C-alpha positions as CSV (number, residue, x, y, z in Angstrom):
1,X,-60.1,69.4,82.7
2,X,-56.9,71.2,82.7
3,X,-54.1,71.1,80.2
4,X,-50.5,70.2,81.0
5,X,-47.0,71.5,80.5
6,X,-45.4,69.6,78.0
7,X,-42.2,68.3,78.8
8,X,-39.3,69.6,75.7
9,X,-36.2,67.2,74.9
10,X,-33.6,67.7,77.8
11,X,-36.1,66.9,80.5
12,X,-34.7,63.8,81.4
13,X,-38.3,62.1,82.0
14,X,-38.5,61.8,78.6
15,X,-35.1,59.2,78.5
16,X,-36.3,57.2,81.4
17,X,-38.8,54.0,81.0
18,X,-42.4,55.0,81.6
19,X,-43.8,53.1,85.0
20,X,-46.5,50.3,83.6
21,X,-50.2,51.1,85.7
22,X,-51.4,49.0,87.9
23,X,-55.1,48.5,86.1
24,X,-56.9,48.6,89.8
25,X,-56.5,52.5,89.3
26,X,-58.1,52.0,86.7
27,X,-61.7,51.7,89.1
28,X,-63.6,53.6,86.2
29,X,-64.9,56.5,88.7
30,X,-64.9,59.7,86.5
31,X,-63.1,61.6,89.6
32,X,-60.6,58.6,89.9
33,X,-57.5,60.5,90.2
34,X,-56.1,58.6,87.1
35,X,-59.6,59.2,84.6
36,X,-58.6,63.0,85.3
37,X,-55.2,62.8,84.2
38,X,-56.1,61.0,81.0
39,X,-58.8,63.7,80.5
40,X,-56.0,66.2,81.3
41,X,-53.6,63.9,78.4
42,X,-56.8,64.3,76.3
43,X,-56.9,68.0,76.4
44,X,-53.6,69.2,76.1
45,X,-53.6,67.0,73.0
46,X,-56.0,68.9,71.6
47,X,-54.8,72.5,73.0
48,X,-51.0,71.2,71.7
49,X,-52.9,70.5,68.2
50,X,-51.3,66.6,68.5
51,X,-52.2,63.7,67.0
52,X,-50.6,61.7,69.9
53,X,-49.3,61.9,73.5
54,X,-47.6,60.2,76.4
55,X,-47.6,60.2,79.5
56,X,-44.0,60.5,80.4
57,X,-44.8,64.2,77.6
58,X,-46.3,65.5,80.5
59,X,-44.0,64.4,83.6
60,X,-45.8,61.5,84.4
61,X,-43.7,58.2,83.8
62,X,-46.6,56.1,83.1
63,X,-47.3,53.4,80.9
64,X,-50.6,55.6,78.9
65,X,-50.6,56.6,75.4
66,X,-53.5,59.2,74.0
67,X,-54.1,59.2,70.1
68,X,-56.7,60.7,67.9
69,X,-56.4,62.2,64.4
70,X,-59.5,64.0,63.1
71,X,-58.8,66.2,60.5
72,X,-55.4,68.2,62.0
73,X,-53.8,70.9,60.1
74,X,-50.3,69.2,60.2
75,X,-51.1,66.4,58.6
76,X,-53.9,67.0,56.3
77,X,-53.8,64.5,53.6
78,X,-54.0,61.1,56.3
79,X,-56.7,59.0,57.7
80,X,-58.9,60.0,60.5
81,X,-57.9,58.1,63.8
82,X,-60.7,57.6,66.3
83,X,-59.6,58.7,70.2
84,X,-57.9,55.9,71.4
85,X,-56.1,55.6,75.0
86,X,-53.6,52.9,75.6
87,X,-52.6,51.6,78.8
88,X,-49.4,50.1,79.1
89,X,-49.5,49.1,75.7
90,X,-47.0,47.0,74.0
91,X,-46.0,46.0,69.9
92,X,-46.9,42.7,69.5
93,X,-46.2,42.8,66.2
94,X,-44.7,44.9,63.3
95,X,-45.4,44.8,59.3
96,X,-43.0,43.4,57.2
97,X,-42.8,46.5,54.9
98,X,-41.5,50.4,55.6
99,X,-42.6,53.1,55.7
100,X,-40.9,56.9,55.6
101,X,-42.8,59.6,56.8
102,X,-41.6,63.2,58.3
103,X,-42.5,63.2,61.6
104,X,-43.1,65.7,64.1
105,X,-43.5,66.1,68.6
106,X,-45.0,68.5,70.6
107,X,-42.0,67.1,73.1
108,X,-39.2,68.1,70.2
109,X,-41.7,71.6,68.9
110,X,-41.1,73.1,66.3
111,X,-39.3,70.6,64.4
112,X,-39.9,67.6,61.6
113,X,-37.7,65.0,61.1
114,X,-37.8,61.7,58.0
115,X,-38.2,58.6,60.0
116,X,-38.7,55.2,58.3
117,X,-40.9,52.7,60.9
118,X,-42.3,49.4,59.5
119,X,-44.9,50.2,57.9
120,X,-47.6,48.1,60.5
121,X,-47.5,47.4,63.8
122,X,-50.1,45.0,66.2
123,X,-50.8,46.3,69.3
124,X,-52.0,44.9,73.1
125,X,-53.3,47.0,75.7
126,X,-55.8,48.0,77.9
127,X,-58.2,50.9,77.5
128,X,-58.8,53.4,80.2
129,X,-61.6,50.6,81.5
130,X,-58.7,48.5,82.1
131,X,-60.4,45.6,79.2
132,X,-57.8,44.4,76.7
133,X,-58.1,45.6,73.1
134,X,-55.6,44.6,70.2
135,X,-55.0,47.2,67.7
136,X,-54.2,46.7,64.2
137,X,-52.9,49.8,62.6
138,X,-51.1,50.0,59.1
139,X,-49.2,53.3,57.1
140,X,-50.3,56.8,59.3
141,X,-51.9,54.9,62.6
142,X,-49.0,52.9,62.4
143,X,-46.7,55.4,63.0
144,X,-48.5,57.2,65.9
145,X,-48.5,54.4,67.6
146,X,-44.7,52.7,67.3
147,X,-44.3,56.8,68.0
148,X,-45.7,57.1,71.0
149,X,-44.8,53.9,72.2
150,X,-41.3,55.0,72.0
151,X,-41.9,57.9,74.4
152,X,-42.5,54.9,76.7
153,X,-39.8,53.6,76.5
154,X,-37.2,56.6,76.7
155,X,-36.7,57.2,72.7
156,X,-37.7,60.5,70.9
157,X,-38.2,60.1,66.8
158,X,-34.5,61.7,66.4
159,X,-33.2,58.8,68.1
160,X,-34.9,56.3,64.4
161,X,-33.5,59.3,62.2
162,X,-30.3,57.8,60.0
163,X,-29.8,60.7,58.2
164,X,-29.8,64.0,59.6
165,X,-30.1,66.1,56.6
166,X,-32.9,65.8,56.6
167,X,-34.3,67.2,60.0
168,X,-35.6,70.5,59.9
169,X,-37.1,73.6,61.7
170,X,-41.1,73.4,60.6
171,X,-41.0,76.7,58.7
172,X,-38.5,75.0,56.7
173,X,-40.2,72.0,56.1
174,X,-43.0,74.0,55.2
175,X,-40.6,76.1,52.6
176,X,-37.9,72.6,51.3
177,X,-39.9,69.9,51.7
178,X,-43.3,69.6,52.2
179,X,-43.9,69.1,48.3
180,X,-41.8,66.0,48.7
181,X,-43.6,64.7,51.8
182,X,-47.2,65.1,50.7
183,X,-46.9,61.2,50.4
184,X,-45.4,59.2,52.7
185,X,-42.4,57.5,50.7
186,X,-42.9,53.5,50.4
187,X,-39.3,51.6,51.1
C-alpha cells in the first residue's frame, strides 16, 4: 500500500467535477488497479488522521469517497463511523433540520471553519465490489458524507461557509473556539 500526496487548495483538480467510475473496473480482484487505489486512499486517510477522503484530494478525478471514524483525536466526542467505501455516491435525500459543525479538511491543512449543513442524508452508491448500497446518516456521519461528496462536485468546505469570521487556523481554533465547538450547535 502507498500513502498518496494530498492535493491542497489551489490545485485545479479540487475545483473539477469528478468523473463517475465505470463499475466494470471494480472486478473484485485485489490486484486490480482500482482496488489498489482504493486501498491507497484508505491508507492515505489513516496516515493523515482524517475521517474522510475523496479521490480528487489525491489528484484523481473519480467519484470515490472513503469515510471512517474510530476515536480520531480531531473529533473526540463523535460517534464511530464504520469503514465506508462509496463509489459514484449520490445524496438522494436531505434532512429537514440543520447542524453547524467546525469542519477541517486534508486539502485545507490546518484550517477549521463553521459550516451549516442538513442534519441527515440518504446516500445511494456502490461499494468496492460494485454492489449497490444505501446509507441513512445523521449527525456527524451526515456531515462527513456531505463534506466528502462535495469534493466530487469541485467544492470545499469554505464554499459552504456563510460567516468567514468563523474560519480559523487549527491552533487558534483550539485556543479560542474549541470550548464552543465541543458540541455541534443545532440551528
